[in-house]
Structure formats: C-alpha cells, structure tokens
C-alpha positions as a printed NumPy array, in Angstrom:
array([[  80.017, -117.217,  -98.436],
       [  77.249, -117.876,  -96.054],
       [  75.678, -114.568,  -96.166],
       [  75.96 , -114.861,  -99.732],
       [  73.749, -117.954, -100.049],
       [  71.255, -116.743,  -97.619],
       [  70.921, -113.525,  -99.545],
       [  70.459, -115.498, -102.932],
       [  67.857, -117.87 , -101.113],
       [  66.071, -114.885, -100.075],
       [  65.979, -113.515, -103.752],
       [  64.802, -116.885, -105.11 ],
       [  62.144, -117.016, -102.755],
       [  60.931, -113.67 , -103.667],
       [  61.354, -114.223, -107.352],
       [  58.348, -115.247, -109.416],
       [  58.633, -117.499, -112.632],
       [  57.411, -114.414, -114.795],
       [  60.487, -112.415, -115.834],
       [  61.928, -112.668, -112.245],
       [  59.455, -110.316, -110.826],
       [  58.856, -110.568, -107.22 ],
       [  55.459, -112.534, -106.09 ],
       [  53.713, -112.347, -102.818],
       [  54.777, -115.159, -100.269],
       [  51.183, -116.295,  -99.774],
       [  48.076, -116.257, -102.41 ],
       [  46.145, -113.89 , -100.411],
       [  45.149, -112.211,  -97.182],
       [  41.959, -112.464,  -95.491],
       [  41.067, -110.167,  -92.389],
       [  38.322, -110.367,  -89.745],
       [  37.806, -107.881,  -87.045],
       [  37.003, -104.32 ,  -85.602],
       [  38.249, -100.978,  -86.108],
       [  41.881, -101.996,  -85.817],
       [  41.807, -103.785,  -89.153],
       [  38.721, -102.209,  -90.806],
       [  39.852, -100.753,  -94.22 ],
       [  36.577,  -99.255,  -95.252],
       [  33.621, -101.742,  -94.771],
       [  31.71 ,  -99.22 ,  -92.549],
       [  31.909,  -96.658,  -95.099],
       [  28.873,  -98.673,  -96.887],
       [  27.092,  -99.089,  -93.653],
       [  24.6  ,  -96.766,  -91.804],
       [  26.592,  -96.191,  -89.02 ],
       [  28.047,  -93.394,  -87.219],
       [  31.56 ,  -95.185,  -86.547],
       [  33.223,  -94.088,  -89.915],
       [  36.685,  -93.073,  -90.817],
       [  36.005,  -91.64 ,  -94.423],
       [  37.021,  -88.096,  -93.665],
       [  40.028,  -85.939,  -92.542],
       [  42.358,  -86.084,  -90.478],
       [  42.001,  -89.979,  -91.082],
       [  44.235,  -90.839,  -93.947],
       [  46.391,  -87.916,  -93.82 ],
       [  49.897,  -89.879,  -94.088],
       [  48.351,  -92.678,  -96.494],
       [  49.276,  -92.74 , -100.271],
       [  47.551,  -89.533, -102.142],
       [  46.344,  -88.359,  -98.372],
       [  43.089,  -89.813,  -99.061],
       [  40.768,  -91.094,  -95.868],
       [  40.021,  -94.732,  -96.968],
       [  38.038,  -95.719,  -94.096],
       [  41.025,  -96.798,  -91.917],
       [  40.647,  -95.579,  -88.319],
       [  44.395,  -94.416,  -88.654],
       [  46.121,  -91.614,  -90.257],
       [  48.297,  -94.046,  -92.278],
       [  48.919,  -97.446,  -92.809],
       [  47.211, -100.447,  -90.44 ],
       [  49.332, -103.196,  -89.351],
       [  47.461, -105.535,  -92.253],
       [  48.631, -102.914,  -94.616],
       [  52.259, -103.296,  -93.352],
       [  51.874, -107.247,  -93.329],
       [  50.52 , -107.278,  -97.008],
       [  53.548, -105.019,  -98.073],
       [  55.929, -107.138,  -96.177],
       [  54.582, -110.268,  -97.927],
       [  55.32 , -108.779, -101.08 ],
       [  51.825, -107.374, -102.367],
       [  51.713, -104.198, -104.611],
       [  48.02 , -103.724, -103.828],
       [  45.755, -104.598, -100.691],
       [  42.93 , -106.862, -100.503],
       [  39.765, -104.858, -100.888],
       [  37.099, -104.2  ,  -98.421],
       [  34.335, -106.617,  -98.972],
       [  31.474, -104.424,  -99.322],
       [  33.298, -101.973, -101.502],
       [  32.722, -101.832, -105.407],
       [  36.703, -102.997, -105.539],
       [  35.837, -106.291, -104.306],
       [  35.126, -107.882, -107.599],
       [  36.852, -109.53 , -110.4  ],
       [  40.732, -109.975, -110.279],
       [  40.846, -108.189, -106.985],
       [  39.425, -111.152, -105.604],
       [  42.438, -113.045, -106.165],
       [  44.4  , -111.54 , -103.193],
       [  41.803, -111.861, -100.598],
       [  39.562, -109.706,  -98.926],
       [  38.932, -107.682,  -95.827],
       [  35.627, -108.163,  -93.747],
       [  36.61 , -106.037,  -90.7  ],
       [  34.13 , -103.628,  -89.359],
       [  34.83 , -101.048,  -86.818],
       [  32.69 , -101.394,  -83.454],
       [  32.357, -105.289,  -84.122],
       [  33.227, -108.112,  -81.889],
       [  33.001, -111.725,  -81.288],
       [  29.694, -110.992,  -79.316],
       [  26.897, -110.211,  -81.966],
       [  25.395, -107.826,  -79.762],
       [  28.406, -105.771,  -79.592],
       [  28.379, -105.141,  -83.36 ],
       [  24.46 , -104.699,  -83.235],
       [  24.722, -101.453,  -80.877],
       [  26.634,  -99.794,  -83.374],
       [  25.302, -101.235,  -86.632],
       [  28.654, -102.908,  -87.546],
       [  29.093, -106.086,  -88.959],
       [  29.448, -109.029,  -86.349],
       [  31.794, -111.888,  -86.493],
       [  29.245, -114.432,  -87.563],
       [  28.098, -111.926,  -90.256],
       [  31.753, -111.544,  -91.668],
       [  32.095, -115.511,  -91.897],
       [  28.762, -115.278,  -93.89 ],
       [  30.392, -112.764,  -96.352],
       [  33.527, -114.989,  -96.392],
       [  31.522, -117.912,  -97.724],
       [  29.748, -115.623, -100.201],
       [  33.51 , -114.516, -101.189],
       [  34.34 , -118.059, -101.845],
       [  31.496, -118.507, -104.137],
       [  32.366, -115.242, -106.09 ],
       [  36.111, -116.158, -106.341],
       [  35.095, -119.757, -107.598],
       [  32.895, -118.204, -110.335],
       [  35.687, -115.933, -111.464],
       [  38.954, -118.189, -110.967],
       [  37.536, -121.89 , -111.196],
       [  37.284, -124.128, -108.561],
       [  41.023, -125.322, -108.702],
       [  42.681, -121.95 , -108.148],
       [  39.755, -120.893, -105.559],
       [  40.74 , -123.759, -103.331],
       [  44.621, -122.988, -103.677],
       [  44.004, -119.392, -102.751],
       [  41.687, -120.241,  -99.68 ],
       [  44.129, -123.05 ,  -98.436],
       [  47.174, -121.126,  -98.886],
       [  46.414, -117.642,  -97.796],
       [  47.212, -115.765,  -94.493],
       [  44.162, -115.339,  -92.21 ],
       [  44.121, -112.233,  -89.78 ],
       [  41.823, -112.214,  -86.661],
       [  41.556, -108.901,  -84.806],
       [  38.618, -108.988,  -82.402],
       [  37.889, -108.401,  -78.712],
       [  38.596, -104.472,  -78.044],
       [  35.155, -103.339,  -78.71 ],
       [  33.62 , -106.205,  -76.86 ],
       [  35.181, -104.808,  -73.736],
       [  35.562, -100.906,  -74.273],
       [  32.281, -100.525,  -76.283],
       [  30.066, -103.049,  -74.625],
       [  31.158, -105.093,  -71.41 ],
       [  32.509, -102.056,  -69.372],
       [  29.491,  -99.732,  -70.171],
       [  26.831, -102.42 ,  -69.965],
       [  25.651, -103.108,  -66.613],
       [  23.65 , -106.302,  -67.888],
       [  27.186, -107.961,  -68.632],
       [  29.493, -106.542,  -66.245],
       [  27.132, -107.105,  -63.213],
       [  26.505, -110.669,  -63.986],
       [  29.942, -111.803,  -65.469],
       [  33.389, -111.351,  -64.355],
       [  36.161, -110.187,  -66.808],
       [  37.558, -113.775,  -67.113],
       [  34.003, -115.307,  -67.591],
       [  33.099, -112.864,  -70.476],
       [  36.476, -113.584,  -71.888],
       [  35.743, -117.18 ,  -72.041],
       [  32.546, -116.542,  -73.696],
       [  34.155, -114.616,  -76.526],
       [  36.713, -117.696,  -76.828],
       [  33.831, -120.106,  -76.865],
       [  31.837, -117.942,  -79.676],
       [  34.986, -118.058,  -81.695],
       [  35.695, -121.577,  -81.257],
       [  32.154, -122.726,  -82.012],
       [  31.657, -120.338,  -84.842],
       [  34.887, -121.508,  -86.843],
       [  34.168, -125.083,  -86.092],
       [  30.436, -125.022,  -87.502],
       [  31.431, -122.699,  -90.436],
       [  34.571, -124.396,  -91.211],
       [  35.446, -120.785,  -92.727],
       [  38.676, -119.907,  -90.693],
       [  41.154, -122.397,  -90.981],
       [  42.651, -123.91 ,  -87.759]])
C-alpha cells in the first residue's frame, strides 16, 4: 500500500493540469559556465574553441554537432530530461533564443570561459561577467514576451546551474607565469570565489 501511495504521489507531482500531461518540475533552467555546459554559444563567436563539427554530437539525437563539447548529451541536458523538459533551453546567442523558447530558460555558457575575465578574453570566449549581462538582457526580452508577472515567476522558480573553474586553472593559471609565480593555488582559488560572490551580489542576477 505504501509503495502504491508513493507511486501515485509521483504521478501527481509530474502530471500537469492540462489533460494529465507531464509538466517540468521547474519553470526553466539557466546555465552559466564553460565548455562543460556550453551548448553552442561559441558557434557564434570568433574563437577557435568550437564543437560544431564531427565527431562531436555523434551520439546526440540526429547525430548532429550542436556546439556541445561532447559526443552526446551534457549533464545539463540529462538534468533537463530528469526534470521533465521535452526540449532544452537554447544557447543565448543562437537564433533559437527568442519567443516561446525563452519560457524554459537559456544557456549562457561559453567554452574557454571562467570566473576570471582574463581567462575568457584569452580565448575570445564570454566571461562570467558578460554572461550575467546577457542574463539581464534575457530578463528584459522575457518580460516583453511573457509579461512581468510570468517573467518573475520563471526567474524566481527556475533552476540555476553554474559550472566554472576548470578553464581558469587548465587554460590560464597553470600556463600563465604571471599567475602561478605570484599566487598559490589556494590564493587563486580564493580570488575566483571572491569574483563569483561579488559579481552575484552586485548584479543580483544569480539567486543565492
């Protein structure tokens, strides 16, 4: 009996009000980060760090390279699947980031990016600070399309994913004598944490 009740509860949580169709558990998903979560923003940048060619995407639906630095789905895609989404929030710089597609969130990630602006600038990627600027721009577009009330509901109720740091170390700190000869790993780590905390606090763009 307990198992049946739990199964029924799960069905009720996933079922929407329209014809019993399953609805996502959150309104949208917003992603900020580097190549680990970039789904194609770098395709629209003048950078050598791109994944819009084979064998990238060989295990993705339709076997198309989408700009994901992976042969198939990223962790963010699997997360969206698990939450009940039937499509993925679009890369913000892509043509798909408009109209009703804005209702399920957006992806601002850029391969080669980091918390530290100079990391991204070295590779012509989108730094964390600019990703936050794009998020503010997104909010204006969402409000214009969906109205203030729905926009606020989406922004406040969505899932936020932040995945930075790898490029700051692998593509900057460890190969940059101006950094590794003047700062310890712990000091640079503290610097990255400080950048994140201060950026989020000032912009109010990423919920705490």
